[in-house]
Backbone as a chain_set.jsonl record, in Angstrom:
{"seq": "MTREEMLQDIAYARTLAEEGRNAPLLGGAYLLFWGVLNSLAFLAHWNVVEDHFSVGNAGYAIVWMSYGTIAGVGMTLLRMRTREKPGLTTLGARAERAVWSGAGLALLAIIAGSIARMIISGDQTAPNAIFGAAFAIYGAALFAVSMMTDQAWLRAFAWLSISVAGTLCLFANESWAYLVAAIGSLLVLAWPGGILLKREPSAIV", "coords": {"N": [[-21.724, 55.863, 229.855], [-20.378, 54.414, 226.988], [-17.599, 54.982, 224.691], [-18.238, 54.041, 222.173], [-21.041, 54.036, 222.24], [-21.487, 56.783, 222.493], [-20.505, 57.742, 220.047], [-22.268, 56.452, 218.355], [-24.697, 57.65, 219.085], [-24.169, 60.277, 218.342], [-23.975, 60.009, 215.591], [-26.54, 59.187, 215.158], [-28.02, 61.464, 215.955], [-27.177, 63.196, 213.969], [-28.288, 61.98, 211.716], [-31.012, 62.282, 212.309], [-31.222, 65.062, 212.244], [-30.636, 65.547, 209.559], [-32.817, 64.299, 208.375], [-34.824, 65.797, 209.383], [-36.537, 65.322, 211.653], [-38.031, 64.412, 214.871], [-36.602, 62.518, 217.596], [-37.595, 59.186, 217.434], [-39.613, 56.863, 219.37], [-38.705, 53.721, 220.946], [-40.185, 51.565, 221.725], [-42.064, 50.227, 220.233], [-41.98, 47.569, 219.152], [-42.153, 46.04, 221.46], [-44.722, 46.709, 222.454], [-46.299, 45.788, 220.351], [-45.692, 43.046, 220.391], [-46.599, 42.262, 223.02], [-49.255, 43.015, 222.823], [-50.309, 41.309, 220.823], [-49.655, 38.774, 221.908], [-51.015, 38.827, 224.419], [-53.629, 39.062, 223.472], [-54.023, 36.627, 222.094], [-53.717, 34.876, 224.243], [-55.862, 35.602, 225.946], [-57.968, 34.992, 224.257], [-57.618, 32.23, 223.984], [-58.011, 31.494, 226.655], [-60.703, 32.166, 226.981], [-61.841, 30.27, 225.274], [-61.244, 27.965, 226.714], [-62.755, 28.413, 229.013], [-65.307, 28.281, 227.903], [-65.247, 25.674, 227.227], [-64.504, 24.802, 224.679], [-62.283, 23.46, 223.823], [-62.346, 21.099, 225.115], [-60.736, 20.243, 227.295], [-60.907, 20.626, 229.951], [-60.126, 21.88, 233.293], [-57.396, 21.725, 233.101], [-56.71, 23.052, 230.879], [-56.362, 25.762, 231.512], [-53.902, 25.847, 232.806], [-52.265, 24.993, 230.711], [-52.606, 27.071, 228.843], [-51.631, 29.384, 230.225], [-49.098, 28.654, 231.116], [-47.851, 28.261, 228.688], [-48.048, 30.841, 227.775], [-46.334, 32.192, 229.592], [-43.868, 31.018, 228.916], [-43.523, 31.764, 226.198], [-43.554, 34.529, 226.535], [-41.204, 34.946, 228.037], [-39.162, 34.086, 226.244], [-39.702, 35.796, 224.113], [-39.265, 38.386, 225.219], [-36.535, 38.266, 225.735], [-35.472, 38.111, 223.136], [-36.434, 40.531, 222.135], [-35.078, 42.41, 223.711], [-32.473, 41.957, 222.85], [-32.74, 42.795, 220.221], [-33.381, 45.532, 220.565], [-31.064, 46.565, 221.694], [-29.441, 46.966, 219.545], [-30.381, 49.178, 218.331], [-30.177, 52.599, 217.245], [-30.143, 55.631, 219.236], [-30.86, 54.775, 221.744], [-30.18, 55.868, 224.174], [-31.406, 58.316, 224.284], [-33.432, 60.964, 225.715], [-36.225, 60.608, 225.448], [-36.462, 57.859, 224.819], [-35.391, 56.733, 227.126], [-37.205, 57.648, 229.055], [-39.548, 56.408, 228.18], [-38.818, 53.736, 228.558], [-38.503, 53.659, 231.339], [-41.088, 54.245, 232.292], [-42.648, 52.076, 231.296], [-41.319, 49.982, 232.501], [-41.896, 50.405, 235.195], [-44.67, 50.086, 235.036], [-44.796, 47.397, 234.354], [-43.801, 46.169, 236.691], [-45.789, 46.879, 238.522], [-47.939, 45.497, 237.436], [-47.056, 42.853, 237.71], [-47.17, 42.623, 240.487], [-49.937, 42.717, 240.915], [-50.764, 40.432, 239.524], [-49.406, 38.407, 240.978], [-50.567, 38.748, 243.532], [-53.281, 38.212, 242.979], [-53.254, 35.562, 242.071], [-52.183, 34.316, 244.327], [-54.247, 34.771, 246.134], [-56.243, 33.199, 244.967], [-55.145, 30.646, 245.32], [-54.872, 30.475, 248.136], [-57.435, 31.109, 249.208], [-59.118, 29.704, 247.603], [-60.68, 30.92, 245.761], [-61.814, 30.9, 242.67], [-62.378, 32.914, 240.925], [-60.631, 34.953, 241.354], [-58.335, 35.595, 239.632], [-59.644, 37.0, 237.644], [-59.603, 39.627, 238.23], [-57.334, 40.664, 237.265], [-57.094, 41.526, 234.507], [-58.64, 43.889, 234.205], [-57.339, 45.713, 235.899], [-54.896, 45.641, 234.611], [-55.345, 46.905, 232.124], [-55.924, 49.453, 233.046], [-53.445, 50.178, 234.036], [-51.966, 50.068, 231.639], [-53.183, 52.228, 230.32], [-52.434, 54.39, 231.996], [-49.663, 54.29, 231.664], [-49.413, 54.794, 228.91], [-50.419, 57.412, 228.833], [-48.46, 58.721, 230.398], [-46.099, 58.308, 228.875], [-46.869, 59.64, 226.564], [-47.091, 62.32, 227.478], [-44.489, 62.835, 228.371], [-42.911, 62.597, 226.152], [-43.885, 64.098, 224.098], [-45.722, 62.921, 222.346], [-48.537, 63.248, 221.315], [-50.594, 61.82, 220.07], [-50.732, 59.362, 221.272], [-52.412, 59.624, 223.411], [-55.063, 59.137, 222.768], [-55.144, 56.37, 222.613], [-54.555, 55.844, 225.237], [-56.855, 56.773, 226.587], [-58.694, 55.017, 225.46], [-57.754, 52.591, 226.473], [-58.221, 52.96, 229.203], [-60.989, 53.068, 229.165], [-61.581, 50.454, 228.364], [-60.572, 49.181, 230.618], [-62.395, 49.998, 232.62], [-64.719, 48.738, 231.691], [-63.995, 46.032, 231.863], [-63.547, 45.744, 234.597], [-66.117, 46.103, 235.517], [-67.506, 43.956, 234.393], [-66.087, 41.671, 235.128], [-66.363, 38.929, 235.815], [-67.717, 37.733, 233.782], [-67.721, 35.483, 231.066], [-67.409, 36.405, 228.46], [-65.961, 38.671, 228.811], [-63.317, 38.137, 228.468], [-63.07, 38.081, 225.732], [-63.452, 40.768, 225.156], [-61.159, 41.736, 226.377], [-59.244, 40.54, 224.74], [-59.68, 41.791, 222.255], [-59.282, 44.407, 223.097], [-56.544, 44.354, 223.747], [-55.33, 44.208, 221.259], [-56.113, 46.662, 220.239], [-55.169, 48.702, 222.024], [-52.519, 48.126, 222.559], [-51.144, 46.534, 220.505], [-51.844, 47.978, 218.16], [-50.929, 50.822, 218.515], [-48.322, 50.028, 218.927], [-47.542, 48.955, 216.464], [-47.59, 51.311, 214.947], [-45.554, 52.828, 216.177], [-43.434, 51.127, 215.641], [-43.101, 51.362, 212.899], [-42.096, 53.9, 212.815], [-39.613, 53.759, 213.862], [-36.076, 54.441, 214.115], [-33.966, 54.529, 211.213], [-31.248, 52.353, 210.312], [-27.988, 53.273, 211.395], [-25.293, 54.13, 209.417]], "CA": [[-21.87, 55.682, 228.415], [-19.105, 54.084, 226.354], [-17.236, 55.805, 223.534], [-18.986, 53.531, 221.028], [-22.413, 54.532, 222.361], [-21.474, 58.214, 222.209], [-20.36, 57.91, 218.602], [-23.503, 55.994, 217.728], [-25.725, 58.663, 219.301], [-23.822, 61.445, 217.52], [-24.385, 59.66, 214.232], [-28.002, 59.146, 215.174], [-28.484, 62.848, 215.978], [-26.921, 63.754, 212.637], [-29.295, 61.428, 210.806], [-32.29, 62.922, 212.606], [-31.166, 66.437, 211.754], [-30.702, 65.508, 208.1], [-34.162, 63.89, 207.983], [-35.751, 66.797, 209.888], [-37.573, 64.754, 212.5], [-37.694, 64.195, 216.274], [-36.198, 61.15, 217.916], [-38.749, 58.3, 217.649], [-39.538, 55.944, 220.499], [-38.202, 52.399, 220.571], [-40.962, 50.518, 222.378], [-43.111, 49.705, 219.365], [-41.922, 46.111, 219.034], [-42.632, 45.487, 222.726], [-46.179, 46.856, 222.507], [-46.878, 44.887, 219.357], [-45.529, 41.686, 220.897], [-47.486, 42.014, 224.153], [-50.632, 43.136, 222.376], [-50.688, 40.082, 220.121], [-49.569, 37.643, 222.842], [-52.133, 38.925, 225.356], [-54.869, 38.799, 222.746], [-54.11, 35.185, 221.859], [-53.903, 34.204, 225.536], [-57.24, 35.849, 226.388], [-58.855, 34.227, 223.376], [-57.482, 30.821, 224.372], [-58.645, 31.346, 227.972], [-62.151, 32.167, 226.755], [-62.194, 28.966, 224.71], [-61.202, 26.981, 227.801], [-63.933, 28.681, 229.846], [-66.484, 27.787, 227.183], [-65.0, 24.249, 227.001], [-64.413, 24.516, 223.25], [-61.151, 22.561, 223.598], [-62.637, 19.851, 225.846], [-59.563, 19.839, 228.086], [-61.182, 20.854, 231.364], [-59.339, 22.887, 233.997], [-55.99, 21.643, 232.691], [-56.515, 24.023, 229.807], [-55.871, 27.025, 232.057], [-52.464, 25.686, 233.026], [-51.616, 24.93, 229.394], [-52.633, 28.412, 228.246], [-50.803, 30.386, 230.898], [-47.701, 28.21, 231.112], [-47.373, 28.57, 227.341], [-47.928, 32.302, 227.755], [-45.116, 32.559, 230.306], [-42.702, 30.583, 228.14], [-43.404, 32.623, 225.018], [-43.211, 35.862, 227.019], [-39.798, 34.965, 228.405], [-38.341, 34.015, 225.034], [-39.937, 37.009, 223.344], [-38.593, 39.531, 225.84], [-35.093, 38.11, 225.518], [-35.191, 38.478, 221.744], [-36.71, 41.96, 221.96], [-33.974, 43.166, 224.318], [-31.328, 41.828, 221.946], [-33.032, 43.635, 219.063], [-33.351, 46.94, 220.95], [-29.68, 46.961, 221.955], [-28.806, 47.318, 218.277], [-31.035, 50.358, 217.784], [-29.613, 53.903, 217.612], [-31.036, 56.468, 220.026], [-31.284, 54.063, 222.944], [-29.926, 56.691, 225.353], [-32.096, 59.601, 224.21], [-34.319, 61.195, 226.855], [-37.522, 60.001, 225.183], [-36.354, 56.401, 224.914], [-35.185, 56.384, 228.535], [-38.468, 57.893, 229.753], [-40.445, 55.335, 227.767], [-38.359, 52.504, 229.2], [-38.762, 53.76, 232.779], [-42.539, 54.181, 232.52], [-43.143, 50.721, 231.061], [-40.719, 49.102, 233.513], [-42.723, 50.577, 236.382], [-45.974, 49.474, 234.764], [-44.607, 45.948, 234.404], [-43.672, 45.761, 238.09], [-47.118, 47.001, 239.131], [-48.761, 44.405, 236.92], [-46.581, 41.622, 238.345], [-47.69, 42.598, 241.857], [-51.365, 42.39, 240.826], [-50.862, 39.025, 239.127], [-48.977, 37.571, 242.101], [-51.568, 38.83, 244.589], [-54.528, 37.554, 242.558], [-53.039, 34.114, 242.037], [-52.023, 33.879, 245.723], [-55.595, 34.746, 246.72], [-56.936, 32.029, 244.435], [-54.583, 29.446, 245.944], [-55.109, 30.466, 249.583], [-58.858, 31.141, 249.55], [-59.885, 28.837, 246.716], [-61.549, 31.754, 244.932], [-61.431, 30.691, 241.276], [-62.6, 34.143, 240.144], [-59.635, 35.957, 241.728], [-57.535, 36.089, 238.506], [-60.424, 37.87, 236.768], [-59.32, 41.021, 238.591], [-56.054, 41.075, 236.672], [-57.073, 42.242, 233.238], [-59.147, 45.252, 234.363], [-56.231, 46.504, 236.441], [-53.837, 45.711, 233.597], [-55.665, 47.942, 231.143], [-55.779, 50.738, 233.716], [-52.002, 50.447, 234.061], [-51.581, 50.399, 230.269], [-53.639, 53.583, 230.04], [-51.585, 55.329, 232.728], [-48.344, 54.284, 231.03], [-49.529, 55.484, 227.625], [-50.533, 58.831, 229.143], [-47.164, 59.212, 230.856], [-45.183, 58.347, 227.729], [-47.36, 60.696, 225.688], [-46.759, 63.625, 228.052], [-43.041, 63.004, 228.54], [-42.193, 62.521, 224.874], [-44.591, 64.916, 223.098], [-46.423, 62.056, 221.385], [-49.929, 63.505, 221.708], [-51.497, 60.835, 219.48], [-50.852, 58.211, 222.169], [-53.446, 59.85, 224.432], [-56.304, 58.485, 222.335], [-55.028, 54.965, 223.009], [-54.618, 55.828, 226.7], [-58.271, 56.859, 226.947], [-59.33, 53.765, 225.053], [-57.337, 51.572, 227.427], [-58.93, 53.216, 230.458], [-62.382, 52.672, 228.928], [-61.592, 48.983, 228.406], [-60.359, 48.809, 232.02], [-63.66, 50.157, 233.334], [-65.637, 47.692, 231.236], [-63.547, 44.738, 232.38], [-63.775, 45.722, 236.047], [-67.558, 45.99, 235.724], [-67.986, 42.637, 233.962], [-64.908, 40.812, 235.284], [-66.663, 37.501, 235.95], [-68.412, 37.247, 232.595], [-66.758, 34.808, 230.184], [-67.16, 37.218, 227.268], [-65.018, 39.749, 229.136], [-62.016, 37.754, 227.9], [-63.086, 38.506, 224.331], [-63.232, 42.216, 225.201], [-59.736, 41.915, 226.689], [-58.469, 40.146, 223.559], [-59.807, 42.879, 221.279], [-58.643, 45.569, 223.698], [-55.089, 44.209, 223.652], [-54.943, 44.557, 219.892], [-56.379, 48.078, 219.989], [-54.411, 49.658, 222.837], [-51.104, 47.763, 222.6], [-50.608, 46.151, 219.195], [-52.044, 49.04, 217.166], [-49.899, 51.863, 218.647], [-47.01, 49.402, 218.781], [-47.253, 48.899, 215.035], [-47.289, 52.671, 214.49], [-44.217, 53.172, 216.678], [-42.458, 50.284, 214.964], [-42.868, 51.945, 211.576], [-41.381, 55.159, 212.984], [-38.289, 53.534, 214.455], [-34.989, 55.013, 213.305], [-33.249, 53.678, 210.256], [-29.919, 51.968, 210.79], [-26.929, 54.253, 211.193], [-24.158, 53.529, 208.717]], "C": [[-20.505, 55.429, 227.788], [-18.86, 54.985, 225.153], [-18.023, 55.366, 222.3], [-20.431, 54.019, 221.036], [-22.49, 56.015, 222.043], [-21.381, 58.475, 220.708], [-21.63, 57.512, 217.867], [-24.604, 57.036, 217.873], [-25.446, 59.938, 218.515], [-24.249, 61.212, 216.075], [-25.895, 59.653, 214.108], [-28.577, 60.563, 215.125], [-28.29, 63.505, 214.614], [-27.966, 63.269, 211.632], [-30.651, 62.081, 211.028], [-32.329, 64.35, 212.073], [-31.299, 66.487, 210.236], [-32.113, 65.167, 207.624], [-35.232, 64.849, 208.504], [-36.856, 66.233, 210.748], [-37.076, 64.596, 213.928], [-37.324, 62.74, 216.502], [-37.418, 60.282, 218.171], [-38.534, 57.417, 218.869], [-39.17, 54.551, 220.007], [-39.02, 51.251, 221.163], [-42.029, 49.88, 221.511], [-43.149, 48.188, 219.28], [-42.435, 45.441, 220.303], [-44.153, 45.55, 222.798], [-46.863, 45.912, 221.534], [-46.828, 43.445, 219.848], [-46.528, 41.383, 222.012], [-48.947, 42.115, 223.75], [-51.125, 41.868, 221.711], [-50.691, 38.889, 221.076], [-50.726, 37.657, 223.834], [-53.451, 38.571, 224.683], [-55.064, 37.302, 222.515], [-54.372, 34.424, 223.161], [-55.329, 34.392, 226.049], [-58.236, 35.065, 225.546], [-58.817, 32.741, 223.729], [-58.17, 30.559, 225.709], [-60.163, 31.297, 227.825], [-62.615, 30.824, 226.188], [-62.178, 27.863, 225.764], [-62.424, 27.153, 228.699], [-65.188, 28.109, 229.206], [-66.374, 26.303, 226.832], [-64.99, 23.875, 225.511], [-63.282, 23.541, 222.931], [-61.35, 21.201, 224.257], [-61.427, 19.328, 226.618], [-59.768, 20.076, 229.577], [-60.288, 21.923, 231.967], [-57.862, 22.845, 233.641], [-55.685, 22.651, 231.595], [-55.966, 25.34, 230.304], [-54.36, 26.968, 232.261], [-51.713, 25.674, 231.702], [-51.505, 26.319, 228.786], [-51.605, 29.32, 228.899], [-49.356, 29.947, 231.087], [-47.077, 28.476, 229.738], [-47.132, 30.076, 227.203], [-46.617, 32.738, 228.408], [-43.861, 32.192, 229.545], [-42.459, 31.487, 226.943], [-42.991, 34.035, 225.428], [-41.729, 35.965, 227.356], [-38.873, 34.963, 227.204], [-38.466, 35.31, 224.229], [-39.219, 38.216, 223.915], [-37.083, 39.457, 225.67], [-34.702, 38.549, 224.112], [-35.407, 39.973, 221.509], [-35.59, 42.811, 222.559], [-32.736, 43.112, 223.438], [-31.513, 42.737, 220.729], [-32.861, 45.12, 219.401], [-31.936, 47.433, 221.184], [-28.964, 47.414, 220.691], [-29.368, 48.601, 217.676], [-30.303, 51.641, 218.181], [-30.631, 54.699, 218.422], [-31.501, 55.848, 221.317], [-31.129, 54.92, 224.196], [-30.576, 58.068, 225.27], [-33.091, 59.713, 225.367], [-35.666, 60.512, 226.658], [-37.502, 58.494, 225.351], [-36.177, 55.961, 226.358], [-36.463, 56.575, 229.352], [-39.47, 56.783, 229.449], [-40.112, 54.038, 228.494], [-38.71, 52.512, 230.691], [-40.251, 53.604, 233.086], [-43.044, 52.75, 232.373], [-42.525, 49.71, 232.025], [-41.519, 49.175, 234.806], [-44.086, 49.934, 236.224], [-45.883, 47.956, 234.857], [-44.507, 45.433, 235.831], [-45.022, 45.822, 238.807], [-48.016, 45.846, 238.7], [-48.353, 43.062, 237.532], [-47.118, 41.489, 239.769], [-49.169, 42.199, 241.867], [-51.556, 40.921, 240.481], [-50.519, 38.103, 240.291], [-50.025, 37.563, 243.211], [-52.846, 38.098, 244.241], [-54.39, 36.043, 242.563], [-52.884, 33.556, 243.453], [-53.384, 33.804, 246.41], [-56.374, 33.522, 246.249], [-56.465, 30.757, 245.13], [-54.971, 29.351, 247.415], [-56.587, 30.336, 249.92], [-59.712, 30.207, 248.703], [-60.845, 29.6, 245.821], [-61.092, 31.662, 243.475], [-61.634, 31.93, 240.403], [-61.531, 35.201, 240.415], [-58.804, 36.474, 240.54], [-58.298, 37.011, 237.555], [-60.196, 39.348, 237.069], [-58.093, 41.558, 237.862], [-56.236, 41.956, 235.45], [-57.667, 43.641, 233.3], [-58.056, 46.178, 234.872], [-55.127, 46.678, 235.409], [-54.112, 46.817, 232.589], [-55.617, 49.339, 231.759], [-54.308, 51.146, 233.76], [-51.502, 50.804, 232.664], [-51.965, 51.844, 229.939], [-52.776, 54.624, 230.724], [-50.201, 55.429, 232.084], [-48.368, 55.026, 229.695], [-49.658, 56.986, 227.825], [-49.179, 59.412, 229.524], [-46.171, 59.336, 229.703], [-45.571, 59.477, 226.777], [-46.926, 62.069, 226.181], [-45.26, 63.87, 228.085], [-42.287, 63.068, 227.223], [-42.866, 63.32, 223.755], [-45.234, 64.077, 221.996], [-47.919, 62.127, 221.71], [-50.892, 62.441, 221.191], [-51.69, 59.607, 220.374], [-51.976, 58.376, 223.191], [-54.772, 59.203, 224.049], [-56.298, 57.013, 222.745], [-55.07, 54.83, 224.532], [-56.07, 55.879, 227.172], [-59.017, 55.577, 226.597], [-59.003, 52.652, 226.039], [-58.063, 51.731, 228.756], [-60.403, 52.83, 230.33], [-62.535, 51.148, 228.978], [-61.443, 48.501, 229.852], [-61.652, 48.897, 232.811], [-64.656, 49.072, 232.972], [-65.278, 46.345, 231.843], [-63.723, 44.631, 233.898], [-65.262, 45.509, 236.354], [-68.068, 44.582, 235.428], [-66.899, 41.561, 234.102], [-65.225, 39.328, 235.275], [-67.489, 36.934, 234.804], [-67.4, 36.613, 231.638], [-66.425, 35.652, 228.964], [-66.219, 38.383, 227.532], [-63.635, 39.431, 228.587], [-61.936, 38.096, 226.411], [-62.859, 40.013, 224.232], [-61.753, 42.501, 225.462], [-58.861, 41.575, 225.479], [-58.497, 41.247, 222.507], [-59.098, 44.133, 221.792], [-57.131, 45.526, 223.594], [-54.577, 44.588, 222.265], [-55.078, 46.057, 219.652], [-55.437, 49.0, 220.748], [-52.924, 49.325, 222.956], [-50.552, 47.5, 221.198], [-50.725, 47.276, 218.172], [-51.031, 50.177, 217.328], [-48.487, 51.299, 218.525], [-46.593, 49.319, 217.326], [-46.893, 50.267, 214.475], [-45.883, 53.081, 214.916], [-43.135, 52.388, 215.949], [-42.11, 50.858, 213.59], [-42.032, 53.228, 211.665], [-39.995, 54.98, 213.587], [-37.2, 54.053, 213.532], [-34.39, 54.007, 212.338], [-31.856, 53.398, 210.802], [-28.903, 53.052, 210.465], [-25.744, 53.569, 210.53], [-23.023, 54.518, 208.622]], "O": [[-19.565, 56.18, 228.049], [-19.766, 55.655, 224.659], [-18.427, 56.194, 221.483], [-20.986, 54.37, 219.994], [-23.439, 56.466, 221.402], [-22.091, 59.323, 220.169], [-22.022, 58.146, 216.887], [-25.357, 57.29, 216.933], [-26.377, 60.609, 218.069], [-24.806, 62.095, 215.424], [-26.455, 60.059, 213.09], [-29.5, 60.839, 214.358], [-29.137, 64.276, 214.161], [-28.462, 64.039, 210.81], [-31.359, 62.399, 210.073], [-33.337, 64.792, 211.522], [-31.983, 67.353, 209.691], [-32.564, 65.677, 206.598], [-36.399, 64.745, 208.129], [-38.012, 66.625, 210.592], [-35.873, 64.637, 214.186], [-37.676, 61.855, 215.722], [-38.216, 60.608, 219.05], [-37.408, 57.248, 219.338], [-39.301, 54.236, 218.825], [-38.598, 50.096, 221.108], [-42.82, 49.073, 221.999], [-44.222, 47.585, 219.328], [-43.078, 44.394, 220.237], [-44.802, 44.568, 223.16], [-47.887, 45.309, 221.856], [-47.809, 42.71, 219.734], [-47.227, 40.371, 221.964], [-49.788, 41.384, 224.273], [-52.227, 41.4, 221.995], [-51.621, 38.083, 221.058], [-51.352, 36.624, 224.071], [-54.284, 37.867, 225.254], [-56.158, 36.777, 222.722], [-55.139, 33.461, 223.189], [-55.94, 33.441, 226.536], [-59.224, 34.539, 226.06], [-59.852, 32.077, 223.768], [-58.83, 29.535, 225.884], [-60.83, 30.485, 228.467], [-63.661, 30.307, 226.58], [-62.992, 26.941, 225.72], [-63.054, 26.174, 229.099], [-66.031, 27.523, 229.886], [-67.278, 25.735, 226.22], [-65.409, 22.782, 225.132], [-63.309, 22.872, 221.898], [-60.603, 20.261, 223.986], [-61.131, 18.134, 226.598], [-58.892, 19.758, 230.381], [-59.754, 22.771, 231.252], [-57.147, 23.823, 233.855], [-54.536, 23.052, 231.41], [-55.184, 25.984, 229.605], [-53.637, 27.909, 231.934], [-50.645, 26.276, 231.585], [-50.452, 26.703, 228.278], [-50.801, 29.952, 228.214], [-48.471, 30.795, 231.206], [-45.915, 28.869, 229.643], [-46.154, 30.518, 226.601], [-45.879, 33.55, 227.85], [-42.896, 32.956, 229.524], [-41.334, 31.925, 226.699], [-42.176, 34.667, 224.755], [-41.073, 36.947, 227.009], [-37.917, 35.736, 227.144], [-37.477, 35.849, 223.733], [-38.624, 38.992, 223.167], [-36.428, 40.482, 225.482], [-33.722, 39.27, 223.925], [-34.652, 40.605, 220.77], [-35.198, 43.821, 221.975], [-32.029, 44.109, 223.295], [-30.564, 43.368, 220.264], [-32.272, 45.875, 218.627], [-31.631, 48.593, 220.906], [-27.989, 48.162, 220.761], [-28.896, 49.064, 216.637], [-29.854, 51.767, 219.32], [-31.836, 54.472, 218.311], [-32.445, 56.342, 221.932], [-31.856, 54.73, 225.171], [-30.31, 58.914, 226.124], [-33.534, 58.709, 225.924], [-36.196, 59.904, 227.588], [-38.408, 57.915, 225.95], [-36.736, 54.947, 226.777], [-36.771, 55.77, 230.231], [-40.152, 56.283, 230.343], [-40.997, 53.335, 228.98], [-39.157, 51.503, 231.237], [-40.625, 52.911, 234.032], [-43.785, 52.262, 233.226], [-43.143, 48.69, 232.331], [-41.792, 48.155, 235.44], [-44.603, 49.313, 237.153], [-46.789, 47.306, 235.378], [-45.062, 44.382, 236.153], [-45.359, 44.938, 239.594], [-48.76, 45.29, 239.508], [-49.21, 42.232, 237.836], [-47.475, 40.396, 240.209], [-49.602, 41.433, 242.727], [-52.401, 40.242, 241.066], [-51.236, 37.141, 240.565], [-50.339, 36.511, 243.769], [-53.439, 37.436, 245.093], [-55.291, 35.328, 243.002], [-53.38, 32.472, 243.758], [-53.644, 32.879, 247.179], [-57.077, 32.884, 247.033], [-57.271, 29.897, 245.485], [-55.353, 28.282, 247.892], [-56.965, 29.56, 250.798], [-60.87, 29.943, 249.024], [-61.722, 29.007, 245.195], [-60.095, 32.276, 243.094], [-61.13, 31.996, 239.282], [-61.528, 36.247, 239.765], [-58.585, 37.682, 240.442], [-57.69, 37.721, 236.754], [-60.549, 40.214, 236.268], [-57.848, 42.765, 237.848], [-55.615, 43.014, 235.349], [-57.254, 44.51, 232.532], [-57.864, 47.28, 234.356], [-54.496, 47.732, 235.336], [-53.211, 47.58, 232.239], [-55.302, 50.308, 231.067], [-53.969, 52.31, 233.548], [-50.707, 51.731, 232.509], [-51.177, 52.588, 229.355], [-52.418, 55.632, 230.115], [-49.637, 56.517, 231.972], [-47.455, 55.792, 229.386], [-49.071, 57.76, 227.069], [-48.793, 60.473, 229.033], [-45.486, 60.35, 229.572], [-44.709, 60.181, 226.251], [-46.448, 62.89, 225.399], [-44.808, 64.991, 227.851], [-41.151, 63.54, 227.178], [-42.461, 63.227, 222.596], [-45.278, 64.496, 220.839], [-48.489, 61.205, 222.294], [-51.916, 62.188, 221.825], [-52.687, 58.895, 220.252], [-52.442, 57.394, 223.771], [-55.522, 58.767, 224.923], [-57.32, 56.476, 223.171], [-55.557, 53.829, 225.058], [-56.467, 55.117, 228.054], [-59.869, 55.116, 227.357], [-59.875, 51.86, 226.398], [-58.473, 50.742, 229.364], [-60.997, 52.323, 231.281], [-63.488, 50.624, 229.555], [-62.095, 47.542, 230.265], [-61.979, 47.993, 233.58], [-65.356, 48.547, 233.838], [-66.155, 45.604, 232.287], [-64.013, 43.555, 234.419], [-65.619, 44.83, 237.316], [-68.949, 44.074, 236.122], [-66.813, 40.649, 233.279], [-64.428, 38.537, 234.771], [-67.913, 35.779, 234.854], [-66.322, 37.171, 231.431], [-65.294, 35.627, 228.48], [-65.732, 39.016, 226.595], [-62.865, 40.338, 228.274], [-60.854, 38.371, 225.892], [-62.158, 40.483, 223.335], [-61.166, 43.392, 224.848], [-57.858, 42.242, 225.226], [-57.463, 41.594, 221.935], [-58.412, 44.829, 221.042], [-56.497, 46.558, 223.374], [-53.524, 45.209, 222.125], [-54.263, 46.656, 218.95], [-54.951, 49.98, 220.185], [-52.145, 50.163, 223.411], [-49.61, 48.159, 220.759], [-49.796, 47.501, 217.396], [-50.324, 50.485, 216.368], [-47.57, 51.989, 218.081], [-45.438, 49.578, 216.985], [-46.004, 50.383, 213.631], [-45.115, 53.615, 214.115], [-42.056, 52.911, 215.671], [-40.951, 50.835, 213.177], [-41.345, 53.596, 210.711], [-39.28, 55.96, 213.797], [-37.376, 54.099, 212.314], [-34.319, 52.808, 212.611], [-31.354, 54.131, 211.655], [-28.949, 53.669, 209.401], [-25.249, 52.553, 211.018], [-21.973, 54.201, 208.065]]}, "num_chains": 1, "name": "protein.A"}
């Protein structure tokens, strides 16, 4: 930790003490971003499945290549934003970061495996396994963050995410499952993300 970071955290701790509150988490912007982006991508995918865009199978490539591009740019901007936030080295913020980093790696493994199966075996339904597993991972991450940071209210969203995961695993190959995933993304990611964003620390001056 640099001297500048130490001074910033001391100032941050002083501000928290003066305001009489616990250190808030810093992942709200990430959850909000991914919740909205996932929701839009699932909605677009459903429209391609139902052929509402009349673009055929090329629509899948357009949707998910656009998704990847926006995700990359968004994460870069979010990291730049978070670096300017006070409290980045607090135990809660570090625990939150570690849990979601692990969740992201697990999700990448599922995505890579599902897409590889589709390419190798020609099973066009293989990617449908992704979103059920994704919501299960979201639920586990929300539970872990809740327990490690004393944010009990997050558990309701964790249970909701697990419920969505079960539904999506059961009906994975139904086209309307993408609508459930779109709504679920807003409920279990964007909604708590918005709450956390409002609770982020004020700037230290």
